[in-house]
N, CA, C and O atoms as CSV, one atom per row, in Angstrom:
chain,resi,resn,atom,element,x,y,z
A,1,MET,N,N,0.768,-1.018,-0.271
A,1,MET,CA,C,-0.107,-0.074,0.113
A,1,MET,C,C,0.793,0.743,-0.393
A,1,MET,O,O,1.955,0.339,-0.439
A,2,PRO,N,N,0.452,2.140,-0.911
A,2,PRO,CA,C,1.560,3.077,-1.010
A,2,PRO,C,C,1.443,4.446,0.413
A,2,PRO,O,O,0.271,4.604,0.755
A,3,ILE,N,N,2.042,4.985,0.874
A,3,ILE,CA,C,2.244,6.196,1.870
A,3,ILE,C,C,3.158,6.911,1.555
A,3,ILE,O,O,4.094,6.643,0.802
A,4,ASP,N,N,2.888,8.100,2.249
A,4,ASP,CA,C,3.141,9.539,2.418
A,4,ASP,C,C,4.447,9.433,3.393
A,4,ASP,O,O,4.199,9.547,4.594
A,5,PRO,N,N,6.047,9.192,2.951
A,5,PRO,CA,C,6.988,8.862,3.589
A,5,PRO,C,C,7.571,9.708,5.032
A,5,PRO,O,O,8.635,9.511,5.618
A,6,ASP,N,N,6.389,10.791,5.397
A,6,ASP,CA,C,6.491,11.472,6.310
A,6,ASP,C,C,5.902,11.016,7.404
A,6,ASP,O,O,6.035,11.514,8.522
A,7,TYR,N,N,5.247,10.079,7.133
A,7,TYR,CA,C,4.519,8.497,7.992
A,7,TYR,C,C,4.566,7.330,7.895
A,7,TYR,O,O,3.814,6.355,7.883
A,8,ALA,N,N,5.985,7.675,7.800
A,8,ALA,CA,C,6.274,5.816,7.443
A,8,ALA,C,C,6.595,5.195,8.821
A,8,ALA,O,O,5.933,4.173,9.002
A,9,ASP,N,N,7.325,5.477,9.735
A,9,ASP,CA,C,7.383,5.537,11.375
A,9,ASP,C,C,5.716,5.278,11.781
A,9,ASP,O,O,4.715,5.810,11.303
A,10,THR,N,N,5.873,4.054,13.053
A,10,THR,CA,C,4.959,3.358,13.550
A,10,THR,C,C,4.269,4.127,13.421
A,10,THR,O,O,3.836,4.467,12.320
A,11,GLY,N,N,3.906,4.716,14.671
A,11,GLY,CA,C,3.491,5.555,15.231
A,11,GLY,C,C,2.110,6.761,14.269
A,11,GLY,O,O,0.885,6.724,14.147
A,12,PRO,N,N,3.159,7.639,13.813
A,12,PRO,CA,C,2.456,8.571,12.666
A,12,PRO,C,C,1.764,7.633,11.741
A,12,PRO,O,O,0.696,8.136,11.390
A,13,PHE,N,N,2.012,6.187,11.087
A,13,PHE,CA,C,1.597,5.668,10.425
A,13,PHE,C,C,-0.120,5.388,10.287
A,13,PHE,O,O,-1.007,5.443,9.435
A,14,CYS,N,N,0.115,4.971,12.083
A,14,CYS,CA,C,-1.041,3.545,11.976
A,14,CYS,C,C,-1.963,5.253,12.728
A,14,CYS,O,O,-3.108,5.185,13.173
A,15,GLU,N,N,-1.323,6.314,12.708
A,15,GLU,CA,C,-2.825,6.793,13.550
A,15,GLU,C,C,-3.358,8.113,11.694
A,15,GLU,O,O,-4.468,8.646,11.677
A,16,LYS,N,N,-2.438,8.314,10.590
A,16,LYS,CA,C,-2.741,8.488,9.916
A,16,LYS,C,C,-3.821,7.482,9.278
A,16,LYS,O,O,-5.047,7.487,9.384
A,17,TYR,N,N,-3.020,6.680,8.630
A,17,TYR,CA,C,-4.196,5.416,8.395
A,17,TYR,C,C,-5.148,4.549,8.908
A,17,TYR,O,O,-5.890,3.911,8.162
A,18,GLY,N,N,-5.185,4.480,9.964
A,18,GLY,CA,C,-6.689,4.044,11.051
A,18,GLY,C,C,-5.558,2.293,10.747
A,18,GLY,O,O,-6.266,1.506,10.119
A,19,VAL,N,N,-4.736,1.934,10.923
A,19,VAL,CA,C,-4.332,0.641,11.079
A,19,VAL,C,C,-4.081,0.681,12.595
A,19,VAL,O,O,-3.897,1.717,13.235
A,20,PRO,N,N,-4.095,-0.522,13.079
A,20,PRO,CA,C,-4.106,-0.968,14.872
A,20,PRO,C,C,-2.650,-0.809,15.327
A,20,PRO,O,O,-1.681,-1.096,14.624
A,21,LEU,N,N,-2.614,-0.502,16.115
A,21,LEU,CA,C,-0.963,-0.379,16.335
A,21,LEU,C,C,-0.477,-2.010,16.884
A,21,LEU,O,O,0.667,-2.462,16.936
A,22,GLU,N,N,-1.935,-2.763,17.305
A,22,GLU,CA,C,-1.311,-4.313,17.353
A,22,GLU,C,C,-1.201,-5.169,16.048
A,22,GLU,O,O,-1.011,-6.385,16.040
A,23,HIS,N,N,-1.354,-4.321,14.876
A,23,HIS,CA,C,-1.143,-5.047,13.430
A,23,HIS,C,C,0.120,-5.081,12.743
A,23,HIS,O,O,0.561,-5.956,11.998
A,24,SER,N,N,0.910,-3.410,13.303
A,24,SER,CA,C,1.937,-3.478,12.800
A,24,SER,C,C,3.479,-3.971,13.721
A,24,SER,O,O,3.783,-4.098,14.907
A,25,ALA,N,N,4.218,-4.153,12.296
A,25,ALA,CA,C,5.413,-4.907,12.126
A,25,ALA,C,C,6.308,-4.201,12.214
A,25,ALA,O,O,6.308,-3.452,11.237
A,26,ASN,N,N,7.659,-3.873,13.310
A,26,ASN,CA,C,9.002,-3.127,13.257
A,26,ASN,C,C,9.916,-4.483,12.875
A,26,ASN,O,O,10.196,-5.364,13.688
A,27,THR,N,N,10.342,-4.462,11.384
A,27,THR,CA,C,11.618,-5.147,11.071
A,27,THR,C,C,12.734,-4.192,12.255
A,27,THR,O,O,12.328,-3.062,12.527
A,28,ILE,N,N,14.333,-4.733,13.043
A,28,ILE,CA,C,15.015,-3.801,14.099
A,28,ILE,C,C,16.342,-4.436,13.829
A,28,ILE,O,O,16.460,-5.646,14.016
A,29,ILE,N,N,17.028,-3.949,13.539
A,29,ILE,CA,C,18.422,-5.182,12.823
A,29,ILE,C,C,19.375,-4.486,14.579
A,29,ILE,O,O,19.530,-3.371,15.077
A,30,VAL,N,N,19.742,-5.778,14.925
A,30,VAL,CA,C,20.232,-5.505,16.166
A,30,VAL,C,C,21.857,-6.253,15.447
A,30,VAL,O,O,22.056,-7.037,14.519
A,31,ALA,N,N,22.884,-5.453,16.537
A,31,ALA,CA,C,24.419,-5.955,16.351
A,31,ALA,C,C,24.866,-5.364,17.485
A,31,ALA,O,O,24.631,-4.414,18.232
A,32,SER,N,N,26.325,-7.192,17.183
A,32,SER,CA,C,26.618,-6.877,18.327
A,32,SER,C,C,27.995,-6.542,19.232
A,32,SER,O,O,28.999,-7.074,18.757
A,33,LYS,N,N,28.133,-6.064,19.972
A,33,LYS,CA,C,28.978,-4.700,20.423
A,33,LYS,C,C,30.739,-4.849,19.849
A,33,LYS,O,O,31.377,-3.836,19.563
A,34,LYS,N,N,31.359,-6.281,19.747
A,34,LYS,CA,C,32.918,-7.011,19.683
A,34,LYS,C,C,32.736,-6.996,18.478
A,34,LYS,O,O,31.657,-7.278,17.958
A,35,GLU,N,N,33.892,-6.625,17.787
A,35,GLU,CA,C,34.324,-7.067,16.692
A,35,GLU,C,C,34.885,-8.903,16.341
A,35,GLU,O,O,36.028,-9.132,16.737
A,36,PRO,N,N,34.373,-9.737,15.868
A,36,PRO,CA,C,33.548,-9.175,14.520
A,36,PRO,C,C,31.817,-9.024,14.598
A,36,PRO,O,O,31.025,-9.768,15.177
A,37,LYS,N,N,31.503,-7.596,13.673
A,37,LYS,CA,C,30.354,-7.657,14.185
A,37,LYS,C,C,29.156,-8.871,13.815
A,37,LYS,O,O,28.867,-9.166,12.655
A,38,GLN,N,N,28.744,-9.287,14.608
A,38,GLN,CA,C,27.197,-9.723,13.890
A,38,GLN,C,C,26.290,-9.345,14.186
A,38,GLN,O,O,25.863,-8.645,15.103
A,39,TYR,N,N,25.896,-9.867,13.293
A,39,TYR,CA,C,23.737,-8.976,12.887
A,39,TYR,C,C,22.722,-9.645,13.064
A,39,TYR,O,O,22.987,-10.838,13.212
A,40,ALA,N,N,21.396,-9.339,13.126
A,40,ALA,CA,C,20.849,-10.196,13.345
A,40,ALA,C,C,19.500,-9.301,12.810
A,40,ALA,O,O,19.525,-8.133,13.200
A,41,ALA,N,N,18.355,-9.669,11.994
A,41,ALA,CA,C,16.721,-8.585,12.147
A,41,ALA,C,C,16.007,-9.457,12.892
A,41,ALA,O,O,16.198,-10.634,12.586
A,42,CYS,N,N,15.274,-9.262,13.739
A,42,CYS,CA,C,13.993,-8.933,15.050
A,42,CYS,C,C,12.731,-8.632,14.185
A,42,CYS,O,O,12.952,-7.624,13.513
A,43,VAL,N,N,11.624,-9.086,13.984
A,43,VAL,CA,C,10.533,-8.388,13.857
A,43,VAL,C,C,9.723,-8.565,14.559
A,43,VAL,O,O,9.435,-9.759,14.646
A,44,VAL,N,N,8.985,-7.723,15.343
A,44,VAL,CA,C,8.597,-7.457,16.498
A,44,VAL,C,C,6.695,-6.555,16.985
A,44,VAL,O,O,6.627,-5.353,16.729
A,45,LYS,N,N,5.904,-6.973,17.373
A,45,LYS,CA,C,4.543,-6.540,16.959
A,45,LYS,C,C,4.989,-4.769,17.785
A,45,LYS,O,O,5.309,-4.548,18.953
A,46,ALA,N,N,4.921,-4.331,17.267
A,46,ALA,CA,C,4.869,-2.499,17.235
A,46,ALA,C,C,3.987,-2.193,18.901
A,46,ALA,O,O,3.969,-1.107,19.480
A,47,THR,N,N,3.396,-3.346,19.333
A,47,THR,CA,C,2.480,-2.939,21.190
A,47,THR,C,C,3.917,-3.325,22.420
A,47,THR,O,O,4.031,-2.784,23.521
A,48,ARG,N,N,4.958,-4.471,21.789
A,48,ARG,CA,C,5.872,-4.780,22.714
A,48,ARG,C,C,6.745,-4.363,22.330
A,48,ARG,O,O,6.687,-3.771,21.252
A,49,ARG,N,N,7.964,-4.477,23.034
A,49,ARG,CA,C,10.024,-4.083,23.069
A,49,ARG,C,C,10.539,-5.353,23.283
A,49,ARG,O,O,9.966,-6.128,24.048
A,50,LEU,N,N,11.530,-5.646,22.709
A,50,LEU,CA,C,12.260,-6.009,21.748
A,50,LEU,C,C,13.035,-6.664,23.700
A,50,LEU,O,O,13.466,-6.309,24.797
A,51,ASP,N,N,12.813,-7.395,23.126
A,51,ASP,CA,C,14.063,-7.600,24.530
A,51,ASP,C,C,15.263,-8.400,24.202
A,51,ASP,O,O,15.538,-9.579,23.979
A,52,VAL,N,N,15.985,-7.016,24.283
A,52,VAL,CA,C,17.517,-7.065,23.169
A,52,VAL,C,C,18.548,-7.390,24.421
A,52,VAL,O,O,19.711,-7.224,24.052
A,53,ASN,N,N,18.457,-7.744,25.590
A,53,ASN,CA,C,19.601,-7.849,26.681
A,53,ASN,C,C,19.454,-9.179,27.158
A,53,ASN,O,O,20.362,-9.625,27.859
A,54,HIS,N,N,18.664,-9.749,26.950
A,54,HIS,CA,C,18.303,-11.568,26.616
A,54,HIS,C,C,17.805,-12.252,26.300
A,54,HIS,O,O,18.378,-13.340,26.229
A,55,ALA,N,N,16.449,-12.173,25.890
A,55,ALA,CA,C,16.295,-13.375,24.830
A,55,ALA,C,C,17.244,-12.872,23.686
A,55,ALA,O,O,18.128,-13.716,23.543
A,56,VAL,N,N,17.397,-11.866,22.851
A,56,VAL,CA,C,17.707,-11.775,21.396
A,56,VAL,C,C,19.431,-11.881,21.895
A,56,VAL,O,O,20.197,-12.474,21.136
A,57,ARG,N,N,19.954,-11.292,23.164
A,57,ARG,CA,C,21.796,-11.973,23.224
A,57,ARG,C,C,22.019,-12.820,23.621
A,57,ARG,O,O,23.191,-13.191,23.682
A,58,ARG,N,N,20.922,-13.610,24.126
A,58,ARG,CA,C,21.076,-15.372,24.620
A,58,ARG,C,C,21.403,-16.641,22.944
A,58,ARG,O,O,22.081,-17.611,22.603
A,59,LEU,N,N,20.023,-15.396,22.266
A,59,LEU,CA,C,19.870,-16.004,20.524
A,59,LEU,C,C,21.455,-16.689,19.801
A,59,LEU,O,O,22.007,-17.774,19.623
A,60,MET,N,N,21.737,-14.817,19.499
A,60,MET,CA,C,23.105,-14.575,18.424
A,60,MET,C,C,24.289,-14.875,19.473
A,60,MET,O,O,25.428,-14.467,19.245
A,61,GLY,N,N,23.879,-15.813,20.963
A,61,GLY,CA,C,25.325,-15.407,21.760
A,61,GLY,C,C,26.431,-15.119,21.829
A,61,GLY,O,O,27.473,-15.775,21.858
A,62,VAL,N,N,26.035,-13.348,21.875
A,62,VAL,CA,C,27.635,-12.592,22.170
A,62,VAL,C,C,26.943,-11.754,23.756
A,62,VAL,O,O,25.803,-11.615,24.200
A,63,ALA,N,N,28.505,-11.289,24.295
A,63,ALA,CA,C,27.670,-10.419,25.550
A,63,ALA,C,C,26.971,-9.334,25.365
A,63,ALA,O,O,25.931,-9.065,25.966
A,64,ARG,N,N,27.608,-8.531,24.365
A,64,ARG,CA,C,26.630,-7.266,24.612
A,64,ARG,C,C,26.014,-6.931,22.465
A,64,ARG,O,O,26.394,-7.153,21.316
A,65,LEU,N,N,24.780,-6.228,23.326
A,65,LEU,CA,C,24.206,-6.236,21.576
A,65,LEU,C,C,23.464,-5.369,22.092
A,65,LEU,O,O,22.740,-5.396,23.087
A,66,SER,N,N,23.851,-4.057,20.826
A,66,SER,CA,C,22.336,-2.538,20.468
A,66,SER,C,C,21.548,-2.635,19.521
A,66,SER,O,O,21.677,-3.767,19.055
A,67,PHE,N,N,20.735,-2.019,18.931
A,67,PHE,CA,C,20.746,-1.652,18.212
A,67,PHE,C,C,21.366,-1.327,17.084
A,67,PHE,O,O,21.979,-0.267,17.211
A,68,ALA,N,N,21.454,-1.795,16.057
A,68,ALA,CA,C,22.244,-1.032,14.753
A,68,ALA,C,C,21.557,0.024,14.668
A,68,ALA,O,O,20.427,0.243,15.105
A,69,SER,N,N,22.635,1.049,13.779
A,69,SER,CA,C,22.974,2.963,14.063
A,69,SER,C,C,21.635,2.448,12.608
A,69,SER,O,O,21.117,1.444,12.117
A,70,SER,N,N,21.637,3.941,12.478
A,70,SER,CA,C,20.530,4.221,10.852
A,70,SER,C,C,21.550,3.664,9.735
A,70,SER,O,O,21.167,3.308,8.621
A,71,ASP,N,N,23.072,3.624,10.217
A,71,ASP,CA,C,24.096,4.132,8.884
A,71,ASP,C,C,24.268,2.193,8.482
A,71,ASP,O,O,24.244,1.473,7.484
A,72,GLU,N,N,24.421,2.064,9.817
A,72,GLU,CA,C,24.213,0.134,9.655
A,72,GLU,C,C,23.473,-0.537,9.036
A,72,GLU,O,O,23.768,-1.346,8.157
A,73,THR,N,N,21.973,-0.138,9.620
A,73,THR,CA,C,20.640,-0.665,8.870
A,73,THR,C,C,21.140,-0.578,7.519
A,73,THR,O,O,21.313,-1.658,6.953
A,74,ARG,N,N,21.473,0.726,6.734
A,74,ARG,CA,C,21.062,0.595,5.402
A,74,ARG,C,C,22.680,0.236,5.103
A,74,ARG,O,O,22.863,0.016,3.905
A,75,THR,N,N,23.492,0.164,5.656
A,75,THR,CA,C,24.590,-0.666,4.748
A,75,THR,C,C,24.340,-2.425,4.300
A,75,THR,O,O,24.744,-3.126,3.372
A,76,LEU,N,N,23.368,-2.681,5.629
A,76,LEU,CA,C,23.641,-3.890,6.213
A,76,LEU,C,C,22.111,-4.127,4.922
A,76,LEU,O,O,22.136,-5.112,4.185
A,77,THR,N,N,21.352,-3.477,4.868
A,77,THR,CA,C,20.107,-3.759,4.417
A,77,THR,C,C,20.000,-2.641,2.941
A,77,THR,O,O,19.122,-2.870,2.109
A,78,GLY,N,N,20.514,-2.015,2.839
A,78,GLY,CA,C,20.415,-0.970,1.086
A,78,GLY,C,C,18.501,-0.412,1.414
A,78,GLY,O,O,17.751,-0.204,0.460
A,79,MET,N,N,18.043,-0.264,2.850
A,79,MET,CA,C,16.957,0.026,3.182
A,79,MET,C,C,17.369,1.514,4.281
A,79,MET,O,O,18.473,2.006,4.515
A,80,MET,N,N,16.012,1.913,4.773
A,80,MET,CA,C,16.280,3.192,6.027
A,80,MET,C,C,15.801,2.608,6.651
A,80,MET,O,O,15.330,1.505,6.375
A,81,ILE,N,N,15.755,3.348,8.052
A,81,ILE,CA,C,14.885,2.952,9.382
A,81,ILE,C,C,13.500,3.668,8.931
A,81,ILE,O,O,13.267,4.802,8.512
A,82,GLY,N,N,12.597,2.433,9.212
A,82,GLY,CA,C,11.299,3.336,8.855
A,82,GLY,C,C,10.529,2.767,7.849
A,82,GLY,O,O,9.330,2.981,7.668
A,83,GLY,N,N,11.528,1.751,6.946
A,83,GLY,CA,C,11.191,1.013,5.719
A,83,GLY,C,C,11.463,-0.482,5.783
A,83,GLY,O,O,10.823,-1.338,5.172
A,84,VAL,N,N,12.537,-0.699,6.636
A,84,VAL,CA,C,12.822,-1.854,6.438
A,84,VAL,C,C,11.836,-3.357,5.855
A,84,VAL,O,O,10.615,-3.217,5.928
A,85,THR,N,N,12.130,-4.114,5.550
A,85,THR,CA,C,11.469,-4.888,5.086
A,85,THR,C,C,12.130,-6.782,5.457
A,85,THR,O,O,13.081,-7.351,4.921
A,86,VAL,N,N,11.513,-7.124,6.157
A,86,VAL,CA,C,11.934,-8.965,6.633
A,86,VAL,C,C,11.900,-9.460,5.513
A,86,VAL,O,O,12.924,-10.125,5.357
A,87,LEU,N,N,11.148,-9.494,4.488
A,87,LEU,CA,C,11.512,-9.837,3.143
A,87,LEU,C,C,12.239,-9.580,2.047
A,87,LEU,O,O,12.181,-9.932,0.869
A,88,ALA,N,N,12.830,-8.998,2.589
A,88,ALA,CA,C,14.346,-8.784,1.634
A,88,ALA,C,C,15.384,-8.488,1.900
A,88,ALA,O,O,16.120,-7.668,1.352
A,89,LEU,N,N,15.670,-9.587,3.394
A,89,LEU,CA,C,17.233,-8.778,4.065
A,89,LEU,C,C,18.045,-9.550,3.074
A,89,LEU,O,O,17.479,-10.061,2.107
A,90,PRO,N,N,19.535,-9.686,3.276
A,90,PRO,CA,C,20.831,-10.128,3.287
A,90,PRO,C,C,20.352,-10.954,3.152
A,90,PRO,O,O,19.177,-10.939,3.518
A,91,ASP,N,N,21.124,-12.795,2.285
A,91,ASP,CA,C,21.297,-13.849,2.769
A,91,ASP,C,C,21.851,-13.628,3.718
A,91,ASP,O,O,22.585,-12.679,3.990
A,92,GLY,N,N,21.317,-15.149,4.762
A,92,GLY,CA,C,22.296,-15.146,5.808
A,92,GLY,C,C,22.137,-14.748,7.369
A,92,GLY,O,O,22.577,-15.210,8.422
A,93,LEU,N,N,21.279,-13.646,7.005
A,93,LEU,CA,C,21.380,-13.002,7.973
A,93,LEU,C,C,19.847,-13.481,9.098
A,93,LEU,O,O,18.652,-13.521,8.805
A,94,PRO,N,N,20.581,-13.791,10.448
A,94,PRO,CA,C,18.979,-14.707,10.992
A,94,PRO,C,C,18.024,-14.028,11.216
A,94,PRO,O,O,18.352,-13.014,11.832
A,95,VAL,N,N,16.951,-14.096,11.007
A,95,VAL,CA,C,15.811,-13.500,11.738
A,95,VAL,C,C,14.845,-14.168,12.579
A,95,VAL,O,O,14.395,-15.277,12.289
A,96,TYR,N,N,14.618,-13.726,13.289
A,96,TYR,CA,C,14.262,-14.078,14.803
A,96,TYR,C,C,12.578,-13.455,14.852
A,96,TYR,O,O,12.630,-12.253,14.593
A,97,VAL,N,N,11.457,-13.806,15.046
A,97,VAL,CA,C,10.236,-13.199,14.825
A,97,VAL,C,C,9.163,-13.907,16.532
A,97,VAL,O,O,8.952,-14.923,17.194
A,98,ASP,N,N,8.892,-12.703,16.448
A,98,ASP,CA,C,7.796,-12.211,17.895
A,98,ASP,C,C,7.267,-13.419,17.903
A,98,ASP,O,O,7.290,-13.663,16.696
A,99,ASP,N,N,6.596,-14.772,18.638
A,99,ASP,CA,C,5.739,-15.000,18.375
A,99,ASP,C,C,4.127,-15.320,18.773
A,99,ASP,O,O,3.364,-16.286,18.796
A,100,THR,N,N,4.109,-13.700,19.107
A,100,THR,CA,C,2.681,-12.862,19.736
A,100,THR,C,C,2.949,-12.661,17.868
A,100,THR,O,O,1.756,-12.360,17.859
A,101,LEU,N,N,3.247,-12.587,16.835
A,101,LEU,CA,C,2.513,-11.542,15.511
A,101,LEU,C,C,1.672,-12.946,14.937
A,101,LEU,O,O,0.711,-12.768,14.188
A,102,MET,N,N,1.969,-13.956,15.218
A,102,MET,CA,C,1.424,-15.039,14.518
A,102,MET,C,C,0.176,-15.636,14.947
A,102,MET,O,O,-0.376,-16.505,14.271
A,103,GLY,N,N,-0.338,-15.163,16.154
A,103,GLY,CA,C,-2.396,-15.360,16.597
A,103,GLY,C,C,-3.105,-14.119,15.161
A,103,GLY,O,O,-4.016,-14.439,14.398
A,104,LEU,N,N,-2.516,-13.019,15.147
A,104,LEU,CA,C,-2.887,-12.021,14.137
A,104,LEU,C,C,-3.643,-12.629,12.817
A,104,LEU,O,O,-2.869,-13.290,12.125
A,105,PRO,N,N,-4.633,-12.574,12.443
A,105,PRO,CA,C,-4.545,-12.460,11.000
A,105,PRO,C,C,-4.185,-11.953,10.163
A,105,PRO,O,O,-4.154,-12.573,9.100
A,106,TRP,N,N,-3.726,-10.568,10.210
A,106,TRP,CA,C,-2.507,-10.091,9.117
A,106,TRP,C,C,-1.682,-8.981,10.088
A,106,TRP,O,O,-1.990,-8.468,11.164
A,107,VAL,N,N,-0.541,-8.847,9.256
A,107,VAL,CA,C,-0.011,-7.827,9.445
A,107,VAL,C,C,-0.014,-6.796,9.105
A,107,VAL,O,O,-1.095,-6.416,8.656
A,108,ILE,N,N,1.663,-5.316,9.121
A,108,ILE,CA,C,1.708,-4.506,8.815
A,108,ILE,C,C,3.529,-4.530,8.680
A,108,ILE,O,O,4.217,-4.330,9.680
A,109,LEU,N,N,4.245,-4.847,7.089
A,109,LEU,CA,C,4.932,-4.806,7.373
A,109,LEU,C,C,6.170,-4.178,6.473
A,109,LEU,O,O,6.474,-4.874,5.504
A,110,GLY,N,N,6.951,-2.921,6.665
A,110,GLY,CA,C,7.568,-2.443,6.072
A,110,GLY,C,C,7.917,-2.787,4.602
A,110,GLY,O,O,8.393,-3.910,4.436
A,111,SER,N,N,7.759,-2.007,3.511
A,111,SER,CA,C,7.583,-2.850,2.161
A,111,SER,C,C,9.728,-2.757,1.493
A,111,SER,O,O,10.109,-3.346,0.481
A,112,GLY,N,N,10.578,-1.984,2.316
A,112,GLY,CA,C,11.813,-1.646,1.585
A,112,GLY,C,C,11.832,-0.136,1.672
A,112,GLY,O,O,12.887,0.496,1.725
A,113,SER,N,N,10.519,0.477,1.687
A,113,SER,CA,C,10.775,1.604,1.519
A,113,SER,C,C,9.781,2.510,2.088
A,113,SER,O,O,8.673,2.145,2.481
A,114,ARG,N,N,10.358,4.074,2.121
A,114,ARG,CA,C,9.759,4.364,3.270
A,114,ARG,C,C,8.551,4.966,2.425
A,114,ARG,O,O,8.254,5.892,3.179
A,115,ALA,N,N,7.879,5.035,1.627
A,115,ALA,CA,C,6.851,5.132,0.509
A,115,ALA,C,C,5.880,3.984,0.560
A,115,ALA,O,O,5.030,4.034,-0.329
A,116,SER,N,N,5.806,3.056,1.307
A,116,SER,CA,C,4.907,1.787,1.515
A,116,SER,C,C,4.543,0.852,2.297
A,116,SER,O,O,5.261,0.617,3.269
A,117,LYS,N,N,3.739,0.335,2.156
A,117,LYS,CA,C,3.453,-1.128,3.410
A,117,LYS,C,C,2.893,-1.831,3.137
A,117,LYS,O,O,1.798,-1.693,2.592
A,118,ILE,N,N,3.701,-3.361,3.550
A,118,ILE,CA,C,2.938,-3.993,2.746
A,118,ILE,C,C,1.982,-5.170,4.076
A,118,ILE,O,O,2.500,-5.715,5.051
A,119,ARG,N,N,0.401,-5.251,3.598
A,119,ARG,CA,C,-0.318,-6.015,4.132
A,119,ARG,C,C,-0.433,-7.377,4.071
A,119,ARG,O,O,-0.839,-7.759,2.974
A,120,THR,N,N,-0.154,-8.497,5.103
A,120,THR,CA,C,-0.109,-9.701,4.526
A,120,THR,C,C,-0.203,-10.503,5.735
A,120,THR,O,O,-0.584,-9.849,6.705
A,121,SER,N,N,0.146,-12.304,6.060
A,121,SER,CA,C,-0.229,-12.817,6.947
A,121,SER,C,C,0.645,-12.886,6.791
A,121,SER,O,O,1.507,-12.753,5.922
A,122,PRO,N,N,0.313,-13.403,8.771
A,122,PRO,CA,C,2.212,-13.290,9.432
A,122,PRO,C,C,2.396,-14.425,9.023
A,122,PRO,O,O,3.547,-14.248,8.621
A,123,GLU,N,N,2.130,-15.748,8.734
A,123,GLU,CA,C,2.582,-16.962,7.943
A,123,GLU,C,C,3.628,-16.493,7.086
A,123,GLU,O,O,4.590,-17.260,7.089
A,124,VAL,N,N,3.760,-15.487,6.351
A,124,VAL,CA,C,4.702,-14.990,5.598
A,124,VAL,C,C,6.108,-15.129,6.180
A,124,VAL,O,O,7.179,-15.215,5.580
A,125,LEU,N,N,5.901,-15.130,7.233
A,125,LEU,CA,C,7.082,-14.819,8.524
A,125,LEU,C,C,7.612,-16.220,8.898
A,125,LEU,O,O,8.801,-16.469,9.099
A,126,ARG,N,N,6.866,-16.873,8.951
A,126,ARG,CA,C,6.737,-18.700,9.210
A,126,ARG,C,C,8.204,-18.781,7.718
A,126,ARG,O,O,9.385,-18.926,8.034
A,127,ARG,N,N,7.884,-18.691,6.660
A,127,ARG,CA,C,8.441,-19.330,5.257
A,127,ARG,C,C,9.429,-18.501,5.145
A,127,ARG,O,O,9.544,-17.980,4.035
A,128,LEU,N,N,10.315,-18.160,6.090
A,128,LEU,CA,C,10.909,-17.373,5.495
A,128,LEU,C,C,12.268,-17.975,5.492
A,128,LEU,O,O,12.453,-18.717,6.456
A,129,PRO,N,N,13.235,-17.864,4.701
A,129,PRO,CA,C,14.108,-19.123,4.437
A,129,PRO,C,C,15.085,-18.140,5.733
A,129,PRO,O,O,15.276,-16.925,5.774
A,130,GLY,N,N,15.711,-19.586,6.996
A,130,GLY,CA,C,16.401,-19.585,8.529
A,130,GLY,C,C,16.158,-18.429,9.435
A,130,GLY,O,O,16.964,-17.649,9.942
A,131,ALA,N,N,14.202,-18.530,9.568
A,131,ALA,CA,C,13.644,-17.147,9.639
A,131,ALA,C,C,13.585,-18.048,11.393
A,131,ALA,O,O,14.370,-18.978,11.208
A,132,GLN,N,N,13.222,-18.139,12.411
A,132,GLN,CA,C,13.018,-18.640,13.701
A,132,GLN,C,C,11.436,-18.202,14.198
A,132,GLN,O,O,11.154,-17.095,13.741
A,133,ILE,N,N,10.570,-18.671,14.846
A,133,ILE,CA,C,9.698,-18.208,15.581
A,133,ILE,C,C,9.942,-18.202,17.231
A,133,ILE,O,O,9.967,-19.271,17.841
A,134,VAL,N,N,10.090,-17.136,17.798
A,134,VAL,CA,C,10.854,-16.972,18.818
A,134,VAL,C,C,9.489,-17.038,20.455
A,134,VAL,O,O,9.177,-15.890,20.770
A,135,PRO,N,N,8.960,-17.868,21.130
A,135,PRO,CA,C,8.635,-17.024,22.175
A,135,PRO,C,C,9.692,-16.394,23.156
A,135,PRO,O,O,10.847,-16.799,23.288
A,136,GLY,N,N,8.928,-14.999,24.037
A,136,GLY,CA,C,10.032,-14.521,24.852
A,136,GLY,C,C,10.639,-13.553,24.234
A,136,GLY,O,O,11.260,-12.641,24.780
A,137,LEU,N,N,10.429,-13.773,22.680
A,137,LEU,CA,C,11.183,-12.018,22.018
A,137,LEU,C,C,11.247,-11.113,22.761
A,137,LEU,O,O,12.308,-10.535,22.994
A,138,SER,N,N,9.830,-10.712,23.431
A,138,SER,CA,C,9.182,-9.563,23.582
A,138,SER,C,C,8.917,-9.207,24.882
A,138,SER,O,O,8.712,-10.141,25.658
A,139,LEU,N,N,8.874,-8.176,25.278
A,139,LEU,CA,C,8.691,-7.700,26.200
A,139,LEU,C,C,6.966,-7.528,26.409
A,139,LEU,O,O,6.281,-7.936,25.471
A,140,GLU,N,N,6.319,-6.992,27.498
A,140,GLU,CA,C,4.631,-5.862,27.519
A,140,GLU,C,C,5.807,-4.899,28.154
A,140,GLU,O,O,6.780,-4.853,28.908
A,141,VAL,N,N,4.985,-4.197,27.293
A,141,VAL,CA,C,4.891,-2.846,27.425
A,141,VAL,C,C,4.278,-2.050,28.875
A,141,VAL,O,O,3.159,-2.498,29.120
A,142,PRO,N,N,4.522,-1.460,29.443
A,142,PRO,CA,C,3.762,-0.986,30.946
A,142,PRO,C,C,3.195,0.177,30.297
A,142,PRO,O,O,3.814,1.073,29.723
A,143,GLY,N,N,1.530,0.019,30.508
A,143,GLY,CA,C,1.257,0.760,31.066
A,143,GLY,C,C,1.149,2.211,29.810
A,143,GLY,O,O,0.729,1.674,28.785
A,144,ASP,N,N,1.301,3.339,29.600
A,144,ASP,CA,C,0.988,4.369,28.463
A,144,ASP,C,C,2.652,4.911,27.753
A,144,ASP,O,O,3.054,5.900,27.141
A,145,SER,N,N,3.198,3.739,28.213
A,145,SER,CA,C,4.242,3.666,27.529
A,145,SER,C,C,4.551,4.047,25.877
A,145,SER,O,O,5.486,4.687,25.397
A,146,LEU,N,N,3.758,3.603,25.426
A,146,LEU,CA,C,3.367,3.429,23.386
A,146,LEU,C,C,3.717,4.553,22.735
A,146,LEU,O,O,3.559,4.636,21.517
């Protein structure tokens, strides 16, 4: 679906286009702190917080981890933050999918561009090569934190 790039970020997109935040998924690139850098992509429901310090760190087998910078994300994926799609990531990049997405009838994903989004079944995520559906990948966001 084509969108105004000024509204590509999750909150503004959902508000402008009337999409429930619960149905929006973010693809977040994470990076190990030590060289050689290791990267992974995590797909998380927008209403939840990625558990970087426990779940993702354990999955990647690294001691320290953070969100990849916008420059790292662009270099690794060829996409800008706000438009990263899990559907066109480099081969070999681990993909961890929040299991809470799998019970939804549909999800909104980035398309690879800030000018569009993709509405699809979460089953698409299960079929991605190398993707793992991970229970406990995300945490509930307390109260009014969204």
